[in-house]
N, C-alpha and C positions, 0 to 999 in steps of 0.2 A: 022231364023237369028235374033239375039237379037239386040235390039236398045239401043244405049247409051242415057241414060236419064240425062239431065243436069238441075239442079235446080238453079235458080237465086235468090239470097237473097239480099234484099234491106234493108239497115239500115237507119232508120230515127232517127236522134238525134238532139236535140236542141243545145247541146254543142259538140264541137269537141272532138273526142276520143284522149286521151293523152296516149302516149306510154312512159313507164318509161325507160329512157335511163341510162344504168349503168355509174357510174363515171369513168373518166379517171384514169388510174393507172400509169401514168408517171409523173415525176416531171416537174415543170415549173420554172426553175431557172432564176435569173436575168441575163441580158446581156446588153452590151452597146447599146444605141440607135443611137448614132452618128448623132443626129439631128443638123441642123444649124439654127441660128436665124438671120433674116435680120435686124431687128430693136429692140433695147433693151428695149425702153420705149416709151410710147405715152401719152401725156397729157390727163387727163380724170377727170371729176368731177362727182362724184356719185350723183344720184337722190335720196336724202334722204327725200322723201315725201310719206305720206301714201296714200292709194287708195281713202279714203274719201276726203282728201284735193284735190286730182286730179279731182274728180268728181265735187267738189265745184268750182274749178277754171274754168273748162269747162263750167259750168252753168253761171258763171259771164261773161265769154267771149261771150257766145251766147246772153245774155241779152244786153250787151253793143253794140254788133254789130247791134241788132235790133234798139237800141236807136239811133245809128249813122245814120242808114238808114231811120229814121223817122217812123218806123213801130209801135213803142210804145212811150209814153211820159215819162217825168222824174218821174212823180208821180207813174206811173205803174212800172217803172224800180225799183224805191225804194221799192215798195211793193213786187216785185218779189225777190229782193235781201235781203229783211228783214234787212235793215240798215237805220241809220239816215242820215240826209242831209250831215253833215260834213264827215261822213265815205263814203257816196256815192261819193262826189266830189274827195276824195283821191283815191278811187278805179278807178273812171273814168279817172283821170289824169294818173294813172299807166297804164290803158288800152291803152290810146292814145300813150304813150311813149314806150310800150312794143312791142316786136316782136313775143312773144309766150304767150299763156295763162298760162304757168308755172309761170310767174311773178305775177300772180294774186292769188297765194296760200298764205295762212295766215302764218305769221312769228311767230316762237315760242317766247313766253314771257319769261321774267326773264333774269338773268345774263348769258351771252354767255359762253360756255365752255372755260376755261383758264383765264377768267376775274375774278376779285375779287374787293372787296371794303375794303381791308385792308389798314391800315395806314403803312407808312414805318417802324415805330417801331414794330407794330404787325407782319409784314411780316418778319422782321429781327429776332424777337423772335421765331417765328414758324420755320424758317429755321435752326436756331441754335439748337433748341430743337429736330428737326428732325434728324440732324446729330448726336446728342448725344444719343438720346433715341430710335430711330427706328432701333434696332439691335436685332438679335436673333429670335427664333421661337415665342416668346411672344410679338413681336413688334406690336403696334396698335396705332391708332390715339388718343386714350384716354391717352396713356402714353406720347405722344408728347404734348397734350394739357396741362397736368399737369406740364410738364417741362417748357412750355412756359410762364406760369402765372407769374413766378418770374423774367422773363427776359425782360418784357415790361417796357419802361420808365415810370417814375412816373406820368408824365403829360398825359399819354394815358391809355385807358381802355384795359384790357387783351382781347384777341380774344375769341369768344364764341366757344363752343364745335362744333357747326355746321360749323363755319368758318374753324376750324382746320380739321374737317373731309373732307371738300372740298379741303383744301390745300393739305392734304396727298393724296386724291383721284386723284388730278391733276398730281401727280408725275408719271413718266413712270413705268408701271408694271414690266418691266425687272429690273429696278434699285431697286424697292422695293423687288423683289424676291431674288436678290443677297444679299441684306442687311438682309433679314429675314432668308434665308435658307443656305447661304454660297456659296462659289465659286464652290464647287464640284457639288452641286445640280443645281446651276445656269448655269454652263457650260453644264450640262447634258440636260437642258431644252432649253437653248437659243443659245448655240454655234453652228454655222453652221457645218453640217456634210454631205456635198454634195456627197462625193465620196463613192464608195462601192467596196469592194474587190470581184472580180469575180473569182470563182473557176472553173477550167476546167477539173479536174479529181479527182477521189476518192483518199483520203488520201493526197491530195495536202497540206492541212493544218489541223491539229487537235488542238483543244483548250483544255486547262487543267486549273482547278481551284479547290479550296477547299471550304467547308462550314461546319458549325457545325449543325448536324441534330437536328431538333426541337422535340426531343424525349428523354425520360429517359429510360435507359436500366438497367436490373437486372443481377446478377451473374448467370452463367450457372448452377451452382450446388446448390446455396443458393438463391432461388428465392425471398426471402424477403429482400435481400441486394441490394441497389441501387448503380450502378457504375457511373452514370452520363450520359452526352450527348457525343456521339462519333463524330469524324470528318469524313467527306466523301470527298474523292478525286475522281474526275470524268474527263474522257477524251472523247471528242466528235469529230466526223468528221464534218468539216465545210460545206461540200457539201451535204452530205446525211443526216445529223443530227443524225447519228447512234451513240449510246453510245458504244464506243470501250472498255473502261476499267473503273473499279471502285475499290476503296479500302476503307475499313472501319476500323478505328482505334481510340482508346482512347488517343493516343498520339497526341500532336499538330503536324501540318504539318512539315515534315522534309524530308531529302533525302531518308530515308527508305520507307516512305509512297509513295513518288513520284516514286521511282524505282519500287515498288511493283505494283502500278497502271499501270505503263508503260509496265511492263512485262506481266500483264494480258491483256493489249490492243493488244500487238504485237503477242502473242502466240495463237495457236489453243486452244480453251476453252473446248474441248471434255473431257479431264481428269477432269477438275474442275467441269463441269456440271454433270458428273457421280456421284460425291460425294453428290450432292443434288438430284439425281434421276430425272434430267431434260434431255430431248432428245437433243443431240448436234445440231440437225437441227434447234432447236428453237433459237440458238444464233451462227450463222455461220460467224460472223463479226470479222476479225482480219487482221493484216498486218503491215508492217513497214511504218510509215508516212514519208513524205518528210520533213515536217516542223512542229515543236511543238511550239505553240503560247501561251504564258503565261504572267502573270503580272511580277512585279519586286521583288517578295518576295525572301527572302534569300535562300529558298530551290530550287528556280528556277534559281539561278545565280551562282551555284558552277562551277568553271572552269573545275575541274576534271570530274564531272558528265556530263557536256556538251561535253567534249572531248570523253567520253565513248559513248555517243549517236552518236556523229559524226563518230566514228569508225564503227558503224552499219548503217550508211547512213541516220541518222536523224539530220537535222539542227535545231537550236534553235533560236527563235526570241522573243523579249519582246515588249509588247505594250507600248506606251508613258506613262510617269508618269502622274498621276492625270487625265487620260482619260479612264474611265471605259467602255465607249461605244465601244471601240475598241475590247473588249471581250464580247460583248453583247450576242453572241450566247450561250456560255456556262453559262453565268449568267442567261439567260432566262430559259434554260432547268433545271438548278438547282432549280430555283423558282417553276417550274412545279412539280418536284419531292417532294419538301418540302410541296407543297399544298396537295399532296396525303398523306404525312406523318401525316398531321393534323387530319386525320380520324382514326388514330391508338390509342390504349390505351397507355397512358403514354406521349402523346404529350404535349408540353409546349407552343405551339403557337409561332408565330414569333415576337410578341411584347407584351407589358404589357396589351394592350387592349384585345388581343386575349387570353391572359393568364387568364383573369378574368373568374371565374366560373369553371376553370379546376383544377383537383387534380392529377397531374401526379405522385406525390410521392406515391399515393395510387393505381393508375390505372396501373402502369408500369407492363408489362407482358413479353416483348421481351428481350432476351439476344442478345449478339452481333452476334452470329451465325445465329439466327433466323431473326434478322434484316437484315443481309447480304443477306440471301435467299429471304426475302421479296423485297429488293431493286432489286435483280436480276430478280425476277418475274415481278416487276413493269417496269423494262427496256424492258422486252419482250412485255408487254402490250403497252408500249410507241412506240416500233418499229412497232406495228400493228395498230396504231392510225393515222388518216390523219392529217398531219402537215399543219398548215395554210400557212407557207411560201413555202412549197413544192407543195401543192395541191395534195399530195399523202402521203402514209405512208413512214417512213424512210426505211423499209424493201423493199418496191417496188422501191424506189429511188436507193438503193444499187444494186439490181439486174438489174434495167434498165440501169444504167451506166455501169454495168458489161457487159451487152449484147451489148452495144455500143463500147466496147473496151477501156473504160476509167478506168478500174481497172487493175493495173499491178500485175499479178499473180506471178511474179518473186520476188516481194518485200514481201516475207514471210521468216520465219526461217525454213531452210531445216532441215530434221532429223539429218544430220551429224553435224549441227552447233547448235542444240537445247541445248545441255549441256553447250556449251561455252557461249551461250547467257544467260542461267539461272545463271551461275556463275557470270557474269557481273552485273546482275540486281537483284539477290536475296538478301534478308536481311542478313547482316553479324553479327557475334558474335565473340568476341575476348577473349584472355587470358584463353584458355582451356589447360588441361593436358591430354595426352594420357596415361591412366592407363593400367595395364595388362588385365583388363576386358573391356577396351574400353574407351569411352568418355561419361561423364555425361553431359546431356543437356536437358533442359525443363522437369526435373523430370524423364527422361528416360535414358537408357543405349544404346549406339550405338557401334557396333563392327563388324569388318570384318577381315579376315585373313591377308589382305594386310596392316593392321596397325601394325603387329608384329614387323617389323624392326624399328618402330618409338616409341615403348613403352618407356615412360619416357620423351618424348618431352614436353616442356612447351611453354606457350604463343602461342598456336596454334589457328589459325583463321579458322572459319567454316561459311558456308552459308546454309540457310534453306528456305523452302517454307512456307510462313506464314499461308496458309490455310491447309497445310498437313504436319505434322511432322513425317510421317512414315519413312523418310530417310533424311539425311543431306549430305552436301559436306564438307569434311575435307581437309584442305590445308596441304600438305606435300611438301618437297623440290622438286620443278619443276612440280607439278601437284596437282589436286584436286581428292580426292577419294570419290565416292558415297557410303556411309555407311548406312546400314539399322538399324532400331531400333530392338534390341534383347529382351529387357525387358521393360515393362511399369507397371503402377499401375492403380487402379481404381480412378475415379474422376479426370482424367487428360484429358483435352480437346485436340483434334488434331489441333485446331485452336490456333495459337500463341497469338493472341490478347486476346482471352478468357483465355488462360492459364496464361499469364503474369499479367492480371488484377486480376485474382483469387489468384495468388501467393502473389501479393502485399497486398491484403486484408487479406490473411491468415497470413502473417507475422505480421500484425497489430492486429490480433485476432478479425477481424471484421466478418469473415466468419468461417465456420467449417474448422479446420486445423488439421494436423498431430501433435501428441504430440512430443515434443523434447526428444532426447535420455536422459535417466537418470531420467525422471519424474516418481514419485511414484503415481500410480493411482489404489489403491486397499485397501479396508477397513481392510483386515487382515494384510497387510503390515504396515498400520498406527498403528494398535493395537500392533504389535510386536515392532515397534519403540518406542511406549509409555512404554512398559514393560522394554525395555533396558534403557530408560531414568530413570525410577524409581529405577532400580537396581543400576545404577551408583550413584544416589543420596544417596541410602542406604549405599553404601561403603564409601562415603565421610563423612558421619556423624559418623562412627565408630572411636574409639580411635586408634591412630597410635602405642601405646605402646604394647609390648607383655604381655599378662595376666600371673600372677604368678601361679605356680602349687599349687594344694590344700595342706593345712597343714596336716602333719602326726600326728594324735592324738593317735597312739598306745603307750602303756606304754613302758618305757625303758627296763624293764625286759623281756618284751615279744617280743622285736625286734630281728631279726636274726643278728648273728654276721657278721661283715664286712669281706669280702674276702680279704686275704692278696694280696699285689701287686705282680703281676707276673714279675719276673726278666727276662730280655732278655737273651737268651742263645747265647753265642758267641763261636763258634767253631774255631778250628785251621784252618789256610789257607790250601786249597787243591790245589795240583798241578795236572793239567790235561794235558795229552799229546795229543795234537791235531793232531799229525802226520804231521805237516807242518814245522818241523825243529827246532822249539823253543817251549818250554813248555809255557802254559798260566797259570798265577797265578790269582786265583779268590780271591777277597776280602771277609772277613768274612761276613756272613749274620746276620743281626740284626732282631730278631723276636719279635714283640711287640703284646701283647694281645689287640686287638681292642675292646673287650667287657668290659674292665675294666672301671669303672666309675671314 
C-alpha cells in the first residue's frame, strides 16, 4: 500500500510577496453625491509660523517659567535667551500677559502686506497708470511705472520701480489675469463651474466640433504640390468617450462636412473599413444619438438641417455663448489627436513657438486619403488606451455599458431605411443634365437603364458618398435612383475631397493636368504650321496683275495666215410632229465655232 507523501514548504522572506492585480476594466463615471452640509463656514485663523520659530517660542516659554518659579536668575535667563536686557524685559512682559507660548514667536520685519509708504499723489499716479497701461498679454509693472512718472504732481517725487512693483503685486491675481488675458481666458480659469452633466446611457449626448489639422498635405498624384492644412470634424460620445465619426476636408466647416461626419457616426462602418483593409470588428461603434451638442457656429444652426436630424430622432442643443468649457470633452480629445499629429512629417505645430525649427513645406508626405486613414488608425489606438476620466479604455466602457443594458440597439439605421438615411445626409450636387450616355460627374460617367425616360432633363440634383464615388444617387420625379459608374479614367481618386482639390489645382495648371481640346502638342504639326505660314507670305508678296504673254518675234513673212471667221449656219425651221395633237416648231439653231480666236 503506497503512502501519500506530503512536503511542507516554508518561505522565509524579508519583504511581503506582492501579487500583481490586473486593473479593473470597467468605467467609473461621475454620479451625484447628495451630501448635506450642516454649517457653511467656521471662523479660523491659519498658523503661519515656521517650525524653527515654534521651537524658539517653546524654548522661551520654558525659560520664563523657570524664572517665575525662581529656579534660575535673571542673568542666567538672559544668557539662555541670548538677548539684551531691553529685549529680555519686552519678552518677559509678553510672557506674563500671554495665554500660549505662540505669542512669544518673533514677528516679521518690514512693511506688512497691503501697507505702503506712498504719498497720495504717487498712489493716484500709479492707480491711473495701472488702469491705462496694464492691459493685454504684454502688461507688466515696468509699463505701469513708466506711465506713472509723468502723472505725479510737480511737488512730489515719482514712485520708484520697487514701489510700483509692490503696488501691482498687491492687486488681486484674478483682476490682473482678466486685464492681461481677456474675458474668455479669465472666465475659463476663474468662473465657477460647480455643476456636471451626468450621463446615464450610451449616446445620450454626443459632442461635435471642428479643428484645423496641424499638418500640411500634398496632392494625391503630384506629391511635390502642397494643398494646405485640412479641417477635421469629430463626433464623440460623452459617456464612453468613443469617437463615433470623423470627416476630413479642405473646405471650411459647412453643412456638407457636418452631414458627412454625422452619417459616418450613425451608420455601420463595415463598408468604409473594408476600403482601407481594416477589420470591421476594430471599429464597431455606431448608432443614432439622442442629443447632438455643439457650439453656435453657422453650420450648426441651420433650421432645415436640424429638422432633418429631428426626423431621424436626433435632437440638437447648443452650448451657451462664450462658454467653451461646456464643450470641454470634445475640445480635450481633439487636443489629444493634434498632439499625436505633431510627430508626423509635415506638421506645423500648434503655435509659432512649436513651429520654430520645423520645415513642413519640405517634409510633407501625406495626402488627404492617407491622412484620413492615419486618423482612423489613431482613433482605434485611442479606443484601446486607458482614459483618465473613465479609468478604463473607451472600448471597454462601451461594451460594459452595453452589458448593463444602457445601449439601445434599436437606435440604429435598419437595412430597409439605409438608403433613405443616406439620401438625407449625403453630400449634394446640383445643375446636372441627363445625357444619352448618362450623367457626367467627378470626371466619370454614370448610367443606368432606368435613366432612359429622363434623357434630356436639366437642373438635376444628385447625392454622393464622399469617400466612395463608385455610385451616386440621381433625383428624378418622385424618387432617387442609385446609378453606378460606367466609365472612369486614370489619375481619378475615388475620394471626393482628393478629386476636387486636384481638379482645382489642375485648372490653375499647378499640377499635372489633361490638355484642353484643340491644343497642338506635336513638333511635326508645328513645322507644318510654319510652312503654311511661309507659303501664305509668299503669295501676298506676288503682284496682283496678270503677266503679259511673251512677244512674237517671228518675221511677218513667215507667219501663218489667219483663219477666216466661221459664219454661223442658220437653217430653216423644222416642224416636228410630237403626236400630241399640235405640231412643235423648233427655233433655228445657231452654231458658233468656239475655237475661233
